[in-house]
C-alpha positions as CSV (number, residue, x, y, z in Angstrom):
1,M,0.0,0.0,0.0
2,D,1.5,3.3,-1.0
3,K,2.0,6.3,1.3
4,K,-0.9,8.2,-0.3
5,V,-3.5,5.5,0.3
6,K,-2.7,4.7,3.9
7,P,-4.0,8.0,5.4
8,L,-7.2,7.7,3.5
9,V,-7.8,4.1,4.5
10,Y,-7.0,4.8,8.2
11,K,-9.4,7.9,8.2
12,L,-12.1,5.9,6.5
13,A,-11.7,3.1,9.0
14,W,-12.0,5.4,12.0
15,V,-15.0,7.2,10.5
16,F,-16.6,3.8,9.8
17,F,-16.0,2.6,13.4
18,F,-17.4,5.9,14.7
19,A,-20.5,5.6,12.6
20,V,-21.1,1.9,13.5
21,W,-21.0,2.5,17.3
22,M,-22.9,5.7,17.0
23,A,-25.6,3.7,15.2
24,Y,-25.5,1.3,18.2
25,L,-26.2,4.2,20.6
26,E,-29.0,5.5,18.3
27,S,-30.6,2.1,18.0
28,A,-30.4,1.6,21.8
29,V,-32.3,4.7,22.4
30,V,-35.0,3.6,19.9
31,V,-35.1,0.2,21.7
32,Y,-35.9,2.1,24.9
33,L,-38.5,4.3,23.3
34,R,-40.3,1.4,21.7
35,E,-40.2,-0.5,25.0
36,I,-42.1,2.5,26.5
37,Y,-44.5,3.5,23.6
38,Y,-44.6,0.3,21.5
39,P,-44.3,-2.7,24.0
40,E,-46.0,-4.9,21.4
41,G,-43.7,-3.8,18.6
42,F,-43.4,-0.7,16.5
43,S,-46.2,-0.1,13.8
44,F,-48.2,2.6,12.3
45,P,-50.2,4.6,13.2
46,I,-47.6,6.3,15.5
47,K,-48.4,7.2,19.1
48,L,-48.2,10.9,19.9
49,I,-45.7,11.4,22.7
50,P,-45.7,14.3,25.2
51,T,-44.4,17.6,23.9
52,P,-41.4,17.8,26.2
53,T,-40.3,14.3,25.1
54,A,-41.0,15.1,21.4
55,L,-38.8,18.2,21.7
56,I,-36.0,16.2,23.2
57,E,-36.3,13.7,20.4
58,L,-36.1,16.4,17.8
59,G,-33.0,17.7,19.6
60,R,-31.5,14.3,19.6
61,E,-31.9,14.0,15.8
62,A,-30.4,17.4,15.2
63,A,-27.5,16.5,17.6
64,T,-26.8,13.3,15.5
65,I,-26.3,15.5,12.4
66,F,-24.1,17.9,14.1
67,M,-21.9,15.1,15.5
68,M,-21.4,13.7,12.0
69,L,-20.6,17.2,10.7
70,A,-18.0,17.5,13.5
71,V,-16.3,14.3,12.4
72,A,-16.3,15.4,8.8
73,F,-14.6,18.8,9.7
74,I,-12.0,17.0,11.8
75,A,-11.3,14.4,9.1
76,A,-10.7,17.0,6.3
77,K,-10.0,20.5,5.4
78,K,-11.4,20.9,1.9
79,T,-15.2,21.4,1.3
80,W,-15.8,18.4,-1.0
81,T,-13.6,16.2,1.2
82,R,-15.6,17.2,4.3
83,M,-18.8,16.6,2.4
84,A,-17.6,13.2,1.3
85,Y,-16.7,12.2,4.9
86,F,-20.1,13.4,6.1
87,M,-21.9,11.4,3.4
88,F,-19.8,8.3,4.3
89,C,-20.4,8.7,8.0
90,F,-24.2,9.3,7.6
91,A,-24.6,6.4,5.2
92,V,-22.7,3.9,7.4
93,W,-24.6,5.1,10.5
94,D,-28.0,4.8,8.8
95,T,-27.3,1.3,7.5
96,W,-25.9,0.0,10.7
97,Y,-28.8,1.5,12.6
98,Y,-31.1,-0.9,10.9
99,A,-28.6,-3.7,11.3
100,W,-28.5,-3.2,15.1
101,L,-32.3,-3.0,15.3
102,K,-32.4,-6.3,13.5
103,I,-30.0,-7.8,16.1
104,F,-31.8,-6.3,19.1
105,L,-35.5,-6.6,18.0
106,N,-35.5,-8.7,14.9
107,W,-36.9,-5.6,13.2
108,P,-37.6,-4.6,10.4
109,E,-39.5,-7.7,9.3
110,S,-38.4,-7.0,5.7
111,L,-36.9,-4.3,3.6
112,L,-40.4,-3.2,2.6
113,T,-41.4,-2.6,6.2
114,W,-42.4,1.1,6.7
115,D,-40.4,3.2,9.2
116,L,-40.5,6.6,10.6
117,L,-37.2,7.9,9.3
118,F,-36.8,11.5,10.6
119,L,-39.0,14.2,12.2
120,I,-37.4,17.4,11.0
121,P,-39.1,19.5,9.6
122,V,-42.0,17.0,9.2
123,P,-42.2,13.3,9.7
124,W,-40.4,11.3,7.0
125,A,-41.8,7.8,6.3
126,A,-40.8,5.1,3.8
127,P,-40.1,1.5,3.4
128,V,-36.7,0.6,4.9
129,L,-35.4,-0.3,1.5
130,A,-35.4,3.4,0.4
131,P,-33.0,4.8,3.0
132,V,-30.8,1.7,2.6
133,I,-30.5,2.4,-1.1
134,V,-29.8,6.1,-0.4
135,S,-27.1,5.1,2.1
136,L,-25.4,2.7,-0.5
137,S,-25.5,5.5,-3.0
138,L,-23.9,8.0,-0.6
139,I,-21.1,5.6,0.3
140,T,-20.3,5.0,-3.4
141,G,-20.3,8.8,-4.1
142,A,-18.2,9.5,-1.0
143,L,-15.6,6.9,-1.9
144,V,-15.4,8.2,-5.5
145,I,-14.9,11.8,-4.2
146,L,-12.3,10.8,-1.6
147,Y,-10.4,8.6,-4.1
148,M,-10.1,11.5,-6.5
149,E,-9.2,14.1,-3.9
150,D,-6.6,11.8,-2.4
151,R,-4.9,11.7,-5.7
152,G,-4.9,15.5,-6.1
153,I,-7.9,15.8,-8.4
154,T,-10.2,18.4,-7.0
155,F,-13.8,17.2,-7.3
156,Q,-16.0,19.8,-8.8
157,L,-19.3,20.1,-10.6
158,T,-20.1,22.5,-13.4
159,K,-23.0,25.0,-13.0
160,W,-25.4,22.8,-14.9
161,E,-24.3,19.7,-13.0
162,W,-25.1,21.5,-9.8
163,I,-28.5,22.7,-11.1
164,I,-29.5,19.1,-12.2
165,L,-28.0,17.5,-9.1
166,V,-30.1,19.6,-6.7
167,V,-33.2,18.1,-8.1
168,A,-32.2,14.6,-6.9
169,P,-32.3,15.1,-3.1
170,I,-35.4,17.2,-3.6
171,L,-37.3,14.4,-5.3
172,I,-36.1,11.9,-2.7
173,F,-37.1,14.2,0.1
174,I,-40.5,14.7,-1.4
175,S,-41.0,10.9,-1.7
176,F,-40.2,10.7,2.1
177,V,-42.6,13.4,3.3
178,L,-45.7,13.0,1.0
179,E,-47.3,10.7,3.6
180,A,-46.5,13.1,6.5
181,P,-50.2,14.2,6.8
182,K,-51.2,10.6,7.3
183,V,-48.4,10.0,9.8
184,L,-49.4,13.1,11.8
185,A,-53.2,12.3,11.6
186,P,-52.1,9.7,13.0
187,S,-53.0,7.1,10.4
188,L,-51.3,4.5,8.2
189,P,-49.0,5.6,5.4
190,T,-50.2,3.6,2.4
191,V,-48.4,4.6,-0.8
192,Y,-44.7,5.2,-1.3
193,H,-43.8,7.1,-4.4
194,W,-41.1,5.0,-5.8
195,E,-41.2,6.8,-9.1
196,L,-39.9,10.0,-7.4
197,F,-37.3,8.1,-5.4
198,I,-36.0,6.2,-8.5
199,L,-35.9,9.4,-10.6
200,G,-33.9,11.1,-7.8
201,E,-31.5,8.2,-7.7
202,I,-31.0,8.1,-11.5
203,I,-30.2,11.8,-11.6
204,G,-27.7,11.5,-8.8
205,V,-25.9,8.5,-10.4
206,F,-25.9,10.3,-13.8
207,I,-24.3,13.4,-12.4
208,L,-21.7,11.4,-10.5
209,I,-20.8,9.3,-13.6
210,K,-20.7,12.4,-15.8
211,S,-18.5,14.4,-13.5
212,V,-16.1,11.5,-13.0
213,K,-15.7,11.0,-16.7
214,R,-14.9,14.7,-17.1
215,L,-12.4,14.7,-14.3
216,K,-10.7,11.3,-14.8
217,K,-8.7,12.7,-17.7
218,K,-6.6,14.4,-15.0
219,L,-5.8,11.1,-13.3
């Protein structure tokens, strides 16, 4: 292994370990919450929890994001590299969150089981498969960016690539929150808009491939 690769591998390993054990803590909290509010197992419709507890839960979710941002800022100095480490940390955390819940509670029953993903600014809900796919996509994108940056190739997007790329997370976000009114009702989420999700994924992959093809000439 050459001298350039070693620091990247070591950093990725430590960020990976941080994300895995952070996911353990996150899933442990969820185990306790479900023991209190869903002793027979989590399912929709959701149970409305007291406002003070709900605010603490919102704060916990925000704290999770800030913790991963802190790791990204410690791990790198350049904007794209920091973003890549954040993407990698977030994706590993999210994937292992479900892995730990499967170990602790044998949940989810399948990748098509609906889950309450996030609460900010409104409830996000989707089959577990959707966030898992997003996480795998983020890991792939992060590794590509870090690989290029590690070899002295500054990852960058053109103006039009940026404009097109912004559409991808917006579409995926919309697919997650369209059922928010039913979740807040509280009622059962029924339809997940896979067409929006898949379109968002296709756009993201397209822009990544296009930018890499443009930049690989410098390798």
